[in-house]
N, C-alpha and C positions, 0 to 999 in steps of 0.2 A: 579260638572258641569266640562264640558271639558275645557281647557286653548285653546287661539286662539294658531296657528301656523303660523309664519310669513310667511312660505310657503303657507298657504293657505289664511290668510288676513295679510293686512299691519297694521292692530289694534292689540293693546294689550286686549282690552276690547268689548265686545257687545255696553258699553255705549260709546265709543268713536268712534265707527264706527258709530250708531246713530246719535251722534253728528255731525258728518260731515257730513255725507246724507242729514240732515236736514239743515245745512249750503250750500251745493250745491244745493238742490234744491231751497233754496231761492236766490242764485246769481243767477241762471238761471232763474228765474222768473225775476228778476230785470232786467237782460238783454233783454227778452224778450218783457219787458214791456218799454224799453227806447226807447223814439220816435226818436232819431238821426238815421238819415241812416249809414248804414252799411259803415264801411272801410274796402274796398280789400285789403287784405294780402301784394300784392305786395307794393301798397303803402305806407304801413305802413314800410314795409323793408327798403324801400327809405329813407324815413324820420329817421328811427333808425341809418341807414348807415351813414348818415349827422351827426347825433347827436354825433357817435360814432368818426366819423373824426375830427368835431371840438375838442371835449375831449382829442382827442390823441394829437392836436396840440397844446393845452394848458399843457399838460402834459410834463415836462423837462424828457428826456431820458438820 
């Protein structure tokens, strides 16, 4: 059996790759089945910048 090459694959073994692909497919299916409305990227970025700004204010420099 040929060894996986890090240049060709991010995984050390075919089993690791299969496990990851199964996990990814499950996560995509869950996301597609989620009934909540999507959140625009720009809105998420605004909210995260606010979270970061508040965290910086609390952290002593």
